[in-house]
TITIKE-321764 format. One record per residue (C-alpha): x, y, z; residue number from 1; residue in one letter. Coordinates in steps of 0.05 Angstrom, whole numbers. Layout:
% TITIKE-321764
+--------+--------+--------+------+-------+
|   east |  north |     up | baro | pakol |
+--------+--------+--------+------+-------+
|      X |      Y |      Z |  NUM |     A |
...
+--------+--------+--------+------+-------+
% end
This chain:
% TITIKE-321764
+--------+--------+--------+------+-------+
|   east |  north |     up | baro | pakol |
+--------+--------+--------+------+-------+
|    702 |  -2706 |   1990 |    1 |     M |
|    659 |  -2679 |   2046 |    2 |     G |
|    601 |  -2729 |   2049 |    3 |     R |
|    590 |  -2803 |   2055 |    4 |     E |
|    576 |  -2839 |   1990 |    5 |     K |
|    502 |  -2850 |   1979 |    6 |     G |
|    482 |  -2804 |   2036 |    7 |     R |
|    452 |  -2736 |   2019 |    8 |     A |
|    475 |  -2679 |   2063 |    9 |     M |
|    433 |  -2625 |   2095 |   10 |     N |
|    451 |  -2560 |   2059 |   11 |     P |
|    417 |  -2513 |   2109 |   12 |     I |
|    474 |  -2509 |   2160 |   13 |     P |
|    523 |  -2489 |   2106 |   14 |     V |
|    476 |  -2434 |   2081 |   15 |     I |
|    463 |  -2409 |   2152 |   16 |     E |
|    537 |  -2408 |   2170 |   17 |     A |
|    554 |  -2365 |   2109 |   18 |     V |
|    494 |  -2321 |   2122 |   19 |     R |
|    519 |  -2309 |   2194 |   20 |     D |
|    591 |  -2298 |   2174 |   21 |     G |
|    615 |  -2360 |   2210 |   22 |     E |
|    673 |  -2406 |   2190 |   23 |     A |
|    650 |  -2472 |   2159 |   24 |     L |
|    669 |  -2539 |   2190 |   25 |     P |
|    721 |  -2581 |   2156 |   26 |     E |
|    691 |  -2615 |   2094 |   27 |     G |
|    623 |  -2580 |   2099 |   28 |     A |
|    631 |  -2536 |   2039 |   29 |     L |
|    662 |  -2591 |   1996 |   30 |     E |
|    604 |  -2637 |   2014 |   31 |     G |
|    553 |  -2583 |   1997 |   32 |     F |
|    584 |  -2571 |   1929 |   33 |     L |
|    591 |  -2644 |   1914 |   34 |     E |
|    518 |  -2655 |   1932 |   35 |     S |
|    498 |  -2597 |   1885 |   36 |     Y |
|    535 |  -2630 |   1827 |   37 |     L |
|    498 |  -2694 |   1844 |   38 |     A |
|    432 |  -2656 |   1841 |   39 |     D |
|    420 |  -2669 |   1915 |   40 |     E |
|    419 |  -2594 |   1931 |   41 |     V |
|    363 |  -2554 |   1899 |   42 |     E |
|    377 |  -2494 |   1854 |   43 |     E |
|    340 |  -2448 |   1903 |   44 |     Y |
|    385 |  -2472 |   1960 |   45 |     Q |
|    447 |  -2458 |   1919 |   46 |     M |
|    417 |  -2389 |   1902 |   47 |     S |
|    410 |  -2376 |   1977 |   48 |     A |
|    482 |  -2396 |   1988 |   49 |     F |
|    506 |  -2350 |   1932 |   50 |     L |
|    465 |  -2292 |   1959 |   51 |     M |
|    494 |  -2304 |   2028 |   52 |     A |
|    564 |  -2298 |   1998 |   53 |     V |
|    544 |  -2233 |   1963 |   54 |     V |
|    520 |  -2204 |   2029 |   55 |     L |
|    572 |  -2232 |   2077 |   56 |     R |
|    631 |  -2253 |   2036 |   57 |     G |
|    673 |  -2316 |   2049 |   58 |     L |
|    732 |  -2326 |   2096 |   59 |     R |
|    797 |  -2338 |   2059 |   60 |     R |
|    801 |  -2412 |   2078 |   61 |     R |
|    729 |  -2425 |   2055 |   62 |     D |
|    740 |  -2386 |   1990 |   63 |     L |
|    802 |  -2429 |   1977 |   64 |     S |
|    759 |  -2491 |   1988 |   65 |     R |
|    706 |  -2465 |   1940 |   66 |     L |
|    759 |  -2454 |   1886 |   67 |     V |
|    789 |  -2523 |   1899 |   68 |     H |
|    721 |  -2556 |   1889 |   69 |     S |
|    707 |  -2516 |   1825 |   70 |     M |
|    777 |  -2530 |   1799 |   71 |     L |
|    774 |  -2605 |   1811 |   72 |     H |
|    703 |  -2614 |   1786 |   73 |     S |
|    734 |  -2625 |   1718 |   74 |     G |
|    800 |  -2635 |   1682 |   75 |     A |
|    864 |  -2602 |   1706 |   76 |     V |
|    917 |  -2598 |   1652 |   77 |     L |
|    988 |  -2625 |   1661 |   78 |     E |
|   1047 |  -2602 |   1619 |   79 |     H |
|   1103 |  -2650 |   1637 |   80 |     E |
|   1135 |  -2649 |   1567 |   81 |     D |
|   1144 |  -2573 |   1562 |   82 |     L |
|   1213 |  -2544 |   1568 |   83 |     E |
|   1193 |  -2480 |   1605 |   84 |     G |
|   1143 |  -2452 |   1654 |   85 |     P |
|   1069 |  -2446 |   1639 |   86 |     T |
|   1044 |  -2375 |   1654 |   87 |     V |
|    979 |  -2343 |   1633 |   88 |     D |
|    947 |  -2274 |   1637 |   89 |     K |
|    876 |  -2256 |   1653 |   90 |     H |
|    841 |  -2190 |   1642 |   91 |     S |
|    779 |  -2170 |   1682 |   92 |     T |
|    752 |  -2139 |   1617 |   93 |     G |
|    752 |  -2072 |   1583 |   94 |     G |
|    738 |  -2033 |   1519 |   95 |     V |
|    790 |  -2037 |   1465 |   96 |     G |
|    828 |  -2090 |   1504 |   97 |     D |
|    866 |  -2129 |   1451 |   98 |     K |
|    925 |  -2143 |   1496 |   99 |     V |
|    920 |  -2219 |   1493 |  100 |     S |
|    931 |  -2219 |   1417 |  101 |     L |
|    999 |  -2188 |   1427 |  102 |     V |
|   1017 |  -2216 |   1495 |  103 |     L |
|   1010 |  -2291 |   1481 |  104 |     A |
|   1059 |  -2296 |   1423 |  105 |     P |
|   1106 |  -2245 |   1456 |  106 |     L |
|   1109 |  -2282 |   1522 |  107 |     A |
|   1120 |  -2347 |   1484 |  108 |     A |
|   1178 |  -2315 |   1447 |  109 |     E |
|   1208 |  -2297 |   1515 |  110 |     C |
|   1209 |  -2370 |   1538 |  111 |     G |
|   1142 |  -2375 |   1573 |  112 |     V |
|   1088 |  -2425 |   1551 |  113 |     Y |
|   1020 |  -2392 |   1548 |  114 |     V |
|    960 |  -2440 |   1552 |  115 |     P |
|    907 |  -2386 |   1545 |  116 |     M |
|    833 |  -2402 |   1552 |  117 |     M |
|    793 |  -2340 |   1536 |  118 |     S |
|    721 |  -2317 |   1533 |  119 |     G |
|    673 |  -2282 |   1486 |  120 |     R |
|    647 |  -2212 |   1491 |  121 |     G |
|    608 |  -2199 |   1555 |  122 |     L |
|    563 |  -2138 |   1561 |  123 |     G |
|    599 |  -2077 |   1536 |  124 |     H |
|    668 |  -2110 |   1535 |  125 |     T |
|    697 |  -2148 |   1476 |  126 |     G |
|    722 |  -2219 |   1480 |  127 |     G |
|    788 |  -2249 |   1456 |  128 |     T |
|    753 |  -2308 |   1422 |  129 |     L |
|    710 |  -2261 |   1379 |  130 |     D |
|    771 |  -2221 |   1359 |  131 |     K |
|    810 |  -2284 |   1340 |  132 |     L |
|    751 |  -2312 |   1301 |  133 |     E |
|    749 |  -2249 |   1258 |  134 |     S |
|    812 |  -2279 |   1226 |  135 |     I |
|    784 |  -2322 |   1169 |  136 |     P |
|    786 |  -2396 |   1188 |  137 |     G |
|    814 |  -2387 |   1258 |  138 |     F |
|    791 |  -2443 |   1305 |  139 |     R |
|    782 |  -2431 |   1380 |  140 |     T |
|    745 |  -2497 |   1392 |  141 |     D |
|    806 |  -2542 |   1397 |  142 |     L |
|    800 |  -2606 |   1438 |  143 |     A |
|    847 |  -2609 |   1498 |  144 |     L |
|    896 |  -2656 |   1464 |  145 |     D |
|    900 |  -2609 |   1403 |  146 |     E |
|    909 |  -2551 |   1450 |  147 |     F |
|    968 |  -2583 |   1486 |  148 |     Q |
|   1000 |  -2603 |   1420 |  149 |     A |
|    994 |  -2531 |   1396 |  150 |     M |
|   1023 |  -2506 |   1460 |  151 |     L |
|   1084 |  -2551 |   1453 |  152 |     Q |
|   1094 |  -2532 |   1380 |  153 |     E |
|   1085 |  -2456 |   1383 |  154 |     V |
|   1091 |  -2439 |   1457 |  155 |     G |
|   1021 |  -2408 |   1458 |  156 |     A |
|    951 |  -2431 |   1442 |  157 |     A |
|    886 |  -2392 |   1450 |  158 |     M |
|    820 |  -2428 |   1457 |  159 |     I |
|    753 |  -2424 |   1492 |  160 |     G |
|    737 |  -2460 |   1557 |  161 |     Q |
|    720 |  -2532 |   1541 |  162 |     T |
|    666 |  -2574 |   1574 |  163 |     S |
|    719 |  -2612 |   1613 |  164 |     E |
|    744 |  -2550 |   1650 |  165 |     I |
|    710 |  -2529 |   1715 |  166 |     A |
|    639 |  -2554 |   1702 |  167 |     P |
|    618 |  -2532 |   1771 |  168 |     L |
|    637 |  -2460 |   1753 |  169 |     D |
|    593 |  -2463 |   1691 |  170 |     R |
|    533 |  -2485 |   1732 |  171 |     R |
|    545 |  -2433 |   1785 |  172 |     L |
|    557 |  -2378 |   1734 |  173 |     Y |
|    491 |  -2393 |   1698 |  174 |     A |
|    455 |  -2391 |   1765 |  175 |     L |
|    489 |  -2326 |   1786 |  176 |     R |
|    467 |  -2292 |   1722 |  177 |     S |
|    393 |  -2304 |   1738 |  178 |     V |
|    394 |  -2295 |   1813 |  179 |     S |
|    425 |  -2226 |   1822 |  180 |     G |
|    490 |  -2254 |   1850 |  181 |     T |
|    541 |  -2233 |   1797 |  182 |     V |
|    572 |  -2172 |   1832 |  183 |     P |
|    608 |  -2209 |   1888 |  184 |     S |
|    684 |  -2204 |   1893 |  185 |     I |
|    693 |  -2274 |   1924 |  186 |     P |
|    648 |  -2305 |   1870 |  187 |     L |
|    681 |  -2267 |   1813 |  188 |     I |
|    750 |  -2286 |   1838 |  189 |     A |
|    731 |  -2359 |   1847 |  190 |     A |
|    702 |  -2363 |   1777 |  191 |     S |
|    763 |  -2332 |   1745 |  192 |     I |
|    815 |  -2370 |   1785 |  193 |     M |
|    783 |  -2439 |   1780 |  194 |     S |
|    787 |  -2435 |   1704 |  195 |     K |
|    857 |  -2406 |   1703 |  196 |     K |
|    885 |  -2456 |   1753 |  197 |     L |
|    855 |  -2513 |   1712 |  198 |     A |
|    904 |  -2494 |   1656 |  199 |     E |
|    960 |  -2526 |   1697 |  200 |     G |
|    997 |  -2461 |   1710 |  201 |     L |
|   1062 |  -2447 |   1745 |  202 |     E |
|   1048 |  -2372 |   1747 |  203 |     G |
|    992 |  -2323 |   1732 |  204 |     L |
|    990 |  -2248 |   1718 |  205 |     V |
|    925 |  -2210 |   1725 |  206 |     L |
|    905 |  -2146 |   1688 |  207 |     D |
|    854 |  -2113 |   1734 |  208 |     V |
|    818 |  -2057 |   1698 |  209 |     K |
|    798 |  -1994 |   1736 |  210 |     V |
|    753 |  -1938 |   1711 |  211 |     G |
|    686 |  -1927 |   1677 |  212 |     A |
|    695 |  -1981 |   1624 |  213 |     G |
|    713 |  -2036 |   1675 |  214 |     A |
|    664 |  -2084 |   1708 |  215 |     F |
|    688 |  -2057 |   1775 |  216 |     L |
|    699 |  -1983 |   1760 |  217 |     P |
|    716 |  -1965 |   1832 |  218 |     D |
|    791 |  -1968 |   1849 |  219 |     E |
|    781 |  -1996 |   1919 |  220 |     E |
|    737 |  -2054 |   1896 |  221 |     R |
|    782 |  -2069 |   1836 |  222 |     A |
|    843 |  -2073 |   1882 |  223 |     L |
|    804 |  -2117 |   1930 |  224 |     E |
|    789 |  -2164 |   1872 |  225 |     L |
|    862 |  -2164 |   1853 |  226 |     G |
|    883 |  -2180 |   1925 |  227 |     R |
|    832 |  -2236 |   1930 |  228 |     T |
|    856 |  -2269 |   1866 |  229 |     M |
|    929 |  -2263 |   1886 |  230 |     V |
|    912 |  -2297 |   1952 |  231 |     E |
|    875 |  -2353 |   1916 |  232 |     I |
|    935 |  -2364 |   1871 |  233 |     G |
|    981 |  -2367 |   1932 |  234 |     A |
|    935 |  -2416 |   1968 |  235 |     D |
|    939 |  -2463 |   1908 |  236 |     H |
|   1015 |  -2458 |   1900 |  237 |     G |
|   1013 |  -2414 |   1838 |  238 |     V |
|   1052 |  -2348 |   1843 |  239 |     P |
|   1004 |  -2293 |   1822 |  240 |     T |
|   1015 |  -2219 |   1808 |  241 |     V |
|    963 |  -2167 |   1790 |  242 |     A |
|    971 |  -2100 |   1756 |  243 |     L |
|    917 |  -2047 |   1759 |  244 |     A |
|    910 |  -2013 |   1691 |  245 |     T |
|    868 |  -1955 |   1667 |  246 |     A |
|    800 |  -1965 |   1637 |  247 |     M |
|    774 |  -1893 |   1644 |  248 |     D |
|    784 |  -1889 |   1568 |  249 |     R |
|    789 |  -1943 |   1514 |  250 |     P |
|    856 |  -1978 |   1507 |  251 |     L |
|    887 |  -1961 |   1440 |  252 |     G |
|    852 |  -1926 |   1383 |  253 |     R |
|    803 |  -1981 |   1360 |  254 |     T |
|    742 |  -2015 |   1389 |  255 |     V |
|    712 |  -2074 |   1350 |  256 |     G |
|    736 |  -2144 |   1334 |  257 |     N |
|    772 |  -2142 |   1267 |  258 |     A |
|    794 |  -2069 |   1278 |  259 |     L |
|    827 |  -2090 |   1343 |  260 |     E |
|    863 |  -2148 |   1308 |  261 |     V |
|    892 |  -2097 |   1259 |  262 |     R |
|    917 |  -2055 |   1317 |  263 |     E |
|    945 |  -2116 |   1352 |  264 |     G |
|    984 |  -2133 |   1289 |  265 |     L |
|   1011 |  -2061 |   1288 |  266 |     D |
|   1035 |  -2071 |   1359 |  267 |     C |
|   1068 |  -2137 |   1341 |  268 |     L |
|   1107 |  -2099 |   1287 |  269 |     R |
|   1135 |  -2053 |   1342 |  270 |     G |
|   1085 |  -1999 |   1323 |  271 |     E |
|   1015 |  -1984 |   1345 |  272 |     G |
|    990 |  -1938 |   1401 |  273 |     P |
|   1036 |  -1923 |   1460 |  274 |     A |
|    985 |  -1942 |   1513 |  275 |     D |
|    972 |  -2011 |   1485 |  276 |     L |
|   1047 |  -2023 |   1478 |  277 |     R |
|   1061 |  -2002 |   1550 |  278 |     E |
|   1007 |  -2047 |   1580 |  279 |     V |
|   1032 |  -2106 |   1538 |  280 |     V |
|   1104 |  -2095 |   1558 |  281 |     L |
|   1087 |  -2087 |   1632 |  282 |     S |
|   1045 |  -2151 |   1634 |  283 |     L |
|   1094 |  -2195 |   1595 |  284 |     V |
|   1151 |  -2170 |   1638 |  285 |     T |
|   1112 |  -2195 |   1699 |  286 |     E |
|   1099 |  -2261 |   1664 |  287 |     M |
|   1173 |  -2271 |   1651 |  288 |     V |
|   1189 |  -2255 |   1723 |  289 |     L |
|   1134 |  -2298 |   1755 |  290 |     V |
|   1156 |  -2356 |   1709 |  291 |     G |
|   1228 |  -2350 |   1733 |  292 |     G |
|   1255 |  -2336 |   1664 |  293 |     V |
|   1280 |  -2265 |   1676 |  294 |     G |
|   1336 |  -2248 |   1725 |  295 |     A |
|   1308 |  -2181 |   1746 |  296 |     D |
|   1256 |  -2130 |   1724 |  297 |     A |
|   1302 |  -2087 |   1682 |  298 |     D |
|   1333 |  -2146 |   1645 |  299 |     A |
|   1264 |  -2177 |   1634 |  300 |     A |
|   1235 |  -2113 |   1607 |  301 |     R |
|   1294 |  -2104 |   1559 |  302 |     H |
|   1286 |  -2175 |   1533 |  303 |     G |
|   1211 |  -2168 |   1524 |  304 |     V |
|   1219 |  -2102 |   1487 |  305 |     T |
|   1271 |  -2133 |   1440 |  306 |     D |
|   1226 |  -2192 |   1425 |  307 |     A |
|   1171 |  -2145 |   1405 |  308 |     L |
|   1211 |  -2095 |   1365 |  309 |     D |
|   1250 |  -2148 |   1328 |  310 |     S |
|   1188 |  -2178 |   1296 |  311 |     G |
|   1200 |  -2247 |   1327 |  312 |     R |
|   1134 |  -2245 |   1365 |  313 |     A |
|   1098 |  -2228 |   1300 |  314 |     L |
|   1127 |  -2290 |   1267 |  315 |     D |
|   1104 |  -2332 |   1325 |  316 |     R |
|   1033 |  -2303 |   1319 |  317 |     F |
|   1034 |  -2321 |   1245 |  318 |     R |
|   1051 |  -2393 |   1262 |  319 |     R |
|    996 |  -2395 |   1315 |  320 |     M |
|    944 |  -2369 |   1266 |  321 |     V |
|    964 |  -2421 |   1213 |  322 |     E |
|    964 |  -2480 |   1261 |  323 |     L |
|    896 |  -2460 |   1289 |  324 |     Q |
|    866 |  -2461 |   1220 |  325 |     G |
|    868 |  -2386 |   1205 |  326 |     G |
|    893 |  -2351 |   1143 |  327 |     D |
|    965 |  -2331 |   1159 |  328 |     P |
|    965 |  -2281 |   1101 |  329 |     R |
|    924 |  -2235 |   1146 |  330 |     V |
|    987 |  -2221 |   1186 |  331 |     V |
|   1020 |  -2185 |   1127 |  332 |     D |
|    956 |  -2164 |   1092 |  333 |     D |
|    904 |  -2141 |   1144 |  334 |     P |
|    859 |  -2121 |   1086 |  335 |     G |
|    838 |  -2195 |   1086 |  336 |     R |
|    802 |  -2184 |   1152 |  337 |     L |
|    727 |  -2172 |   1151 |  338 |     P |
|    706 |  -2100 |   1140 |  339 |     S |
|    643 |  -2059 |   1144 |  340 |     A |
|    607 |  -2028 |   1085 |  341 |     A |
|    602 |  -1957 |   1113 |  342 |     V |
|    655 |  -1912 |   1142 |  343 |     R |
|    636 |  -1845 |   1173 |  344 |     L |
|    686 |  -1795 |   1201 |  345 |     E |
|    665 |  -1758 |   1265 |  346 |     V |
|    696 |  -1690 |   1277 |  347 |     R |
|    703 |  -1644 |   1336 |  348 |     A |
|    648 |  -1591 |   1341 |  349 |     P |
|    695 |  -1542 |   1377 |  350 |     E |
|    767 |  -1533 |   1397 |  351 |     G |
|    796 |  -1550 |   1465 |  352 |     G |
|    829 |  -1606 |   1502 |  353 |     R |
|    799 |  -1675 |   1495 |  354 |     L |
|    790 |  -1688 |   1569 |  355 |     D |
|    751 |  -1752 |   1566 |  356 |     G |
|    726 |  -1808 |   1521 |  357 |     L |
|    675 |  -1852 |   1556 |  358 |     D |
|    693 |  -1925 |   1545 |  359 |     P |
|    627 |  -1952 |   1570 |  360 |     L |
|    588 |  -1911 |   1519 |  361 |     A |
|    633 |  -1934 |   1462 |  362 |     L |
|    630 |  -2007 |   1484 |  363 |     G |
|    554 |  -2005 |   1485 |  364 |     R |
|    553 |  -1970 |   1417 |  365 |     A |
|    595 |  -2026 |   1386 |  366 |     V |
|    544 |  -2076 |   1413 |  367 |     V |
|    489 |  -2036 |   1379 |  368 |     E |
|    529 |  -2036 |   1315 |  369 |     L |
|    526 |  -2112 |   1317 |  370 |     G |
|    597 |  -2122 |   1342 |  371 |     G |
|    574 |  -2153 |   1408 |  372 |     G |
|    515 |  -2195 |   1434 |  373 |     R |
|    450 |  -2179 |   1468 |  374 |     T |
|    429 |  -2252 |   1472 |  375 |     R |
|    464 |  -2320 |   1476 |  376 |     L |
|    488 |  -2349 |   1410 |  377 |     G |
|    477 |  -2285 |   1370 |  378 |     Q |
|    518 |  -2277 |   1307 |  379 |     E |
|    562 |  -2215 |   1308 |  380 |     I |
|    590 |  -2171 |   1252 |  381 |     H |
|    666 |  -2175 |   1260 |  382 |     P |
|    681 |  -2113 |   1219 |  383 |     G |
|    642 |  -2059 |   1255 |  384 |     V |
|    666 |  -2012 |   1309 |  385 |     G |
|    709 |  -1950 |   1318 |  386 |     Y |
|    778 |  -1934 |   1290 |  387 |     A |
|    825 |  -1874 |   1291 |  388 |     D |
|    799 |  -1853 |   1361 |  389 |     L |
|    835 |  -1791 |   1385 |  390 |     T |
|    869 |  -1804 |   1452 |  391 |     P |
|    845 |  -1763 |   1512 |  392 |     P |
|    895 |  -1708 |   1529 |  393 |     G |
|    899 |  -1686 |   1456 |  394 |     T |
|    890 |  -1612 |   1439 |  395 |     E |
|    836 |  -1605 |   1386 |  396 |     L |
|    816 |  -1552 |   1336 |  397 |     A |
|    744 |  -1549 |   1311 |  398 |     A |
|    737 |  -1600 |   1255 |  399 |     G |
|    793 |  -1646 |   1279 |  400 |     D |
|    779 |  -1720 |   1273 |  401 |     L |
|    750 |  -1754 |   1336 |  402 |     L |
|    744 |  -1823 |   1304 |  403 |     G |
|    718 |  -1863 |   1246 |  404 |     T |
|    655 |  -1906 |   1251 |  405 |     V |
|    654 |  -1973 |   1214 |  406 |     H |
|    582 |  -1996 |   1205 |  407 |     A |
|    539 |  -2042 |   1164 |  408 |     A |
|    493 |  -1987 |   1139 |  409 |     D |
|    484 |  -1912 |   1140 |  410 |     E |
|    431 |  -1911 |   1196 |  411 |     A |
|    475 |  -1952 |   1242 |  412 |     A |
|    535 |  -1907 |   1225 |  413 |     A |
|    496 |  -1844 |   1243 |  414 |     E |
|    474 |  -1874 |   1310 |  415 |     A |
|    545 |  -1894 |   1327 |  416 |     A |
|    571 |  -1826 |   1307 |  417 |     A |
|    521 |  -1793 |   1355 |  418 |     A |
|    544 |  -1841 |   1410 |  419 |     A |
|    617 |  -1820 |   1398 |  420 |     L |
|    599 |  -1746 |   1401 |  421 |     R |
|    563 |  -1758 |   1467 |  422 |     D |
|    622 |  -1798 |   1494 |  423 |     A |
|    671 |  -1741 |   1482 |  424 |     V |
|    686 |  -1689 |   1535 |  425 |     R |
|    721 |  -1628 |   1508 |  426 |     I |
|    746 |  -1575 |   1558 |  427 |     G |
|    797 |  -1520 |   1563 |  428 |     H |
|    827 |  -1531 |   1632 |  429 |     Q |
|    847 |  -1604 |   1624 |  430 |     G |
|    827 |  -1659 |   1672 |  431 |     E |
|    872 |  -1715 |   1698 |  432 |     G |
|    868 |  -1786 |   1671 |  433 |     L |
|    883 |  -1848 |   1711 |  434 |     R |
|    956 |  -1871 |   1707 |  435 |     P |
|    961 |  -1925 |   1654 |  436 |     L |
|    990 |  -1976 |   1704 |  437 |     V |
|    975 |  -1952 |   1774 |  438 |     S |
|    985 |  -2010 |   1823 |  439 |     H |
|   1021 |  -2076 |   1830 |  440 |     R |
|    994 |  -2130 |   1876 |  441 |     I |
|   1031 |  -2192 |   1900 |  442 |     D |
|   1032 |  -2234 |   1964 |  443 |     E |
|   1067 |  -2177 |   1999 |  444 |     G |
|   1008 |  -2129 |   1987 |  445 |     G |
|    990 |  -2070 |   1943 |  446 |     V |
|   1045 |  -2025 |   1915 |  447 |     Q |
|   1027 |  -1957 |   1886 |  448 |     V |
|   1066 |  -1949 |   1822 |  449 |     L |
|   1037 |  -1883 |   1798 |  450 |     H |
|    989 |  -1844 |   1843 |  451 |     P |
|    928 |  -1813 |   1812 |  452 |     A |
|    935 |  -1740 |   1796 |  453 |     R |
+--------+--------+--------+------+-------+
% end
């Protein structure tokens, strides 16, 4: 790498160069990172480096080197025995985002292998692993050899990040969380892309959320993150496309782990809410194209839609559940999923147009219900959350249903009902929502698909 064996490097010039916005000499960053992994760079020095990146950013070449070091600090998967391209999807996180549950088996049914490593709930956003683990018996802790065997058998496997993958990222992420250096586009992009590239991908599609429920609510910053990740993918030889999708309202009509699994199953039956269906179809179409399986966008979209509406993707999901230790009967009988003891309907206090439904408020309320975590290792209640949420844009009469709270007890239900009432904005003029899929980003730049109204 970038230092002589047995000889500790001086980290200060690297920190100073980033602080001053200067390009780093060949091998300097790699040596700095290798020394950090060898405990030859102090935590406070790495914190200074991270803060310098937050304040000054990183040049594209140096960011590519950072990702390369993070990626190759651990195992990088190889898939030589697979008969098709390996393509994954990553979402930057949102409220009600159960896309992966539908997308993975659907993309696999369309000829793409999906080696998906996912995360748990973070802050106000839900995590794919927590949703999957609400299925009784479902294992997300597969070893890498089990993971690859599953991938070959079903075409899709969904697990958590293992200790072998990008250990440098884990160390840096832990340090960022306690040093005020989380909100940095280069660092966010490097963390995401190092883990995704370690999956041994031939293509990657990104779902970049924009709006109040996203980690980067501002459109300009969200698109910058998308561009940065697309560039990283290109620099590492992995064709990458990003779609910007709306998170100024929850996706679908449920928020909460088991409730979102139910809605995902509805979508896999060719049913479910129109917004969830559209985001899934758009992303899987891009996966088929980036993997070279589809001839053109129209043909790819037609094939993806047929695979969803025919029920074939649902059958593949059932096989994935069974092989990962889950109860496959859940697919046909969602009543076997965990449920909450109390249900409370929340109704509109007045008539008018439902102009807004604050996703951030609802995400936080689900955490308070016990459906998310406020500390590491905390047990969650998989059955709590919101269902039957009325989509923004709906004309309401006084007394119409806004949503149903699922809670462990009456007091928690009342608090969550109050949160839903506060999250609702009822007007009479009607205010514009973000387009569901607003932008597409590839190596050629940013394309506006649907301008904001």
